[in-house]
C-alpha positions as CSV (number, residue, x, y, z in Angstrom):
1,M,16.9,12.8,-16.0
2,K,16.8,10.3,-18.9
3,K,13.3,9.3,-20.0
4,E,13.9,5.6,-19.0
5,D,14.9,6.8,-15.5
6,K,11.3,8.0,-14.9
7,T,8.9,5.6,-13.2
8,N,5.2,5.3,-14.3
9,V,4.3,7.4,-11.2
10,M,6.6,10.3,-12.5
11,R,5.2,10.0,-16.0
12,V,1.6,10.3,-14.6
13,L,2.6,13.4,-12.6
14,D,4.4,14.9,-15.6
15,Q,1.3,14.2,-17.8
16,K,-0.9,16.0,-15.3
17,R,1.7,18.8,-15.0
18,I,2.0,18.3,-11.2
19,E,5.1,19.6,-9.6
20,Y,7.0,17.1,-7.5
21,K,10.5,16.3,-6.3
22,H,11.9,12.8,-6.8
23,Y,14.6,10.9,-4.9
24,S,16.7,7.8,-5.6
25,Y,18.4,6.0,-2.7
26,G,19.9,2.6,-1.8
27,D,21.0,-0.2,-4.0
28,G,17.6,-1.5,-5.0
29,T,17.0,-3.6,-1.9
30,A,13.9,-2.9,0.1
31,M,14.4,-0.7,3.2
32,S,11.9,-0.1,6.0
33,G,10.0,3.2,5.6
34,T,11.7,4.7,8.6
35,E,15.1,3.8,7.1
36,V,14.0,5.6,3.9
37,A,13.0,8.7,5.9
38,A,16.4,8.7,7.7
39,T,18.3,8.1,4.4
40,L,16.5,11.0,2.8
41,G,16.7,13.2,5.9
42,K,12.9,13.6,6.0
43,D,10.5,13.6,8.9
44,P,9.0,10.1,9.1
45,A,5.6,11.6,9.9
46,C,5.5,12.9,6.3
47,V,6.9,9.8,4.6
48,F,4.1,7.5,3.7
49,K,3.7,3.8,2.8
50,T,1.0,2.4,0.5
51,L,-0.9,-0.7,1.8
52,V,-3.4,-2.8,-0.2
53,T,-6.1,-4.6,1.6
54,V,-9.2,-6.7,0.9
55,G,-12.5,-6.3,2.7
56,K,-15.0,-8.9,3.7
57,S,-17.0,-8.0,0.6
58,G,-14.0,-8.9,-1.7
59,Q,-13.4,-5.3,-2.6
60,H,-9.8,-4.0,-2.5
61,Y,-8.8,-0.8,-0.7
62,V,-5.6,1.2,-0.6
63,F,-4.5,2.9,2.6
64,V,-1.6,5.4,2.6
65,I,-0.2,5.9,6.1
66,P,3.0,7.3,7.8
67,V,5.9,4.8,7.6
68,E,6.4,4.9,11.4
69,K,2.8,3.8,12.0
70,E,0.8,0.6,11.7
71,L,-2.6,0.4,9.9
72,D,-5.3,-0.1,12.4
73,L,-7.5,-2.6,10.7
74,K,-10.6,-1.7,12.7
75,L,-10.2,2.0,11.7
76,A,-9.6,0.9,8.1
77,A,-12.8,-1.2,8.1
78,Q,-14.7,1.8,9.6
79,A,-13.4,4.2,6.9
80,S,-14.3,1.8,4.1
81,G,-17.6,0.7,5.5
82,E,-16.5,-2.9,5.6
83,K,-17.2,-5.4,8.4
84,N,-13.5,-6.2,8.5
85,I,-10.4,-5.7,6.4
86,E,-7.2,-7.7,6.0
87,M,-3.9,-7.1,4.2
88,I,-3.6,-8.9,0.9
89,K,-0.9,-11.5,0.6
90,S,2.5,-10.3,-0.7
91,K,2.3,-12.7,-3.7
92,D,-1.0,-11.1,-4.8
93,L,0.3,-7.5,-4.8
94,L,2.1,-7.5,-8.2
95,P,-0.7,-9.2,-10.3
96,L,-3.3,-7.0,-8.6
97,T,-1.5,-3.6,-8.7
98,G,1.5,-3.9,-11.0
99,Y,3.7,-3.0,-8.0
100,V,6.1,-5.1,-5.9
101,H,6.2,-5.1,-2.1
102,G,8.3,-2.0,-1.1
103,G,7.6,-0.2,-4.3
104,C,3.8,0.2,-4.2
105,S,2.4,3.7,-5.0
106,P,-1.1,5.0,-4.8
107,I,-0.6,6.4,-8.3
108,G,-0.6,4.3,-11.4
109,M,-2.0,0.9,-10.2
110,K,-3.3,-1.4,-12.8
111,K,-6.8,-0.3,-11.8
112,F,-8.1,2.3,-9.4
113,F,-9.1,1.1,-5.9
114,T,-10.9,3.2,-3.2
115,T,-8.1,5.0,-1.5
116,F,-7.7,6.6,1.9
117,L,-4.9,8.9,3.1
118,D,-4.3,9.1,6.9
119,E,-5.6,12.4,8.2
120,S,-2.1,13.2,9.6
121,A,-1.1,14.0,6.0
122,K,-3.0,17.3,6.4
123,L,-0.3,18.4,8.9
124,C,2.5,18.0,6.2
125,S,3.0,20.6,3.6
126,T,4.4,17.8,1.4
127,I,4.3,14.0,1.7
128,L,6.7,11.4,0.3
129,F,5.7,8.0,-1.0
130,S,7.0,5.4,-3.4
131,A,7.5,6.4,-7.0
132,G,6.6,2.9,-8.0
133,K,10.0,1.2,-7.7
134,I,12.1,0.2,-4.7
135,G,14.6,2.9,-4.1
136,R,12.5,5.7,-5.6
137,Q,10.3,8.3,-3.8
138,V,8.3,11.3,-5.0
139,E,7.4,14.3,-2.8
140,L,4.4,16.5,-3.4
141,A,1.6,18.4,-1.6
142,P,-1.4,16.3,-0.6
143,S,-3.5,18.8,-2.5
144,D,-1.5,17.9,-5.7
145,L,-2.0,14.2,-5.0
146,A,-5.8,14.9,-5.0
147,K,-5.4,16.2,-8.6
148,V,-4.1,12.8,-9.7
149,I,-6.2,10.3,-7.7
150,R,-9.4,10.4,-5.7
151,F,-9.0,9.6,-2.0
152,G,-10.6,10.3,1.3
153,Y,-9.0,11.4,4.5
154,A,-9.5,9.1,7.5
155,K,-8.0,8.3,10.9
156,L,-6.2,5.1,10.1
157,C,-3.6,4.7,12.8
158,N,-3.5,5.0,16.6
């Protein structure tokens, strides 16, 4: 793989010497997470999406959940200790994180936000999530993700 083909997420993983697999798919147009799982032939329960939210306090939080599920905002608020949580607007994602909608990764955001991984990830030997660009995914063990970013496990979906 040529150096310029690597995403920032892959460069961070390489720098930390974390073993991962990477995948490219599609033509650069955003697909739903379940379409990504089907395209890659992966169990959608182990393919995750990264959601960025804002709490009543004004603090931002990142929630990483299976692509086939919806974030339960009440559970998210509980996990973060906020009164309530809402999704940030799509137009605010790039300036806040450095990522576009459909290419957001928990690794390599402009600044670190408190992050939670859905507890279902514990059932997967590896999880897939965006490599930081639409059409790119990385796959690694949740224990390896913990070597790169700090996160807590929580029940985030019903």
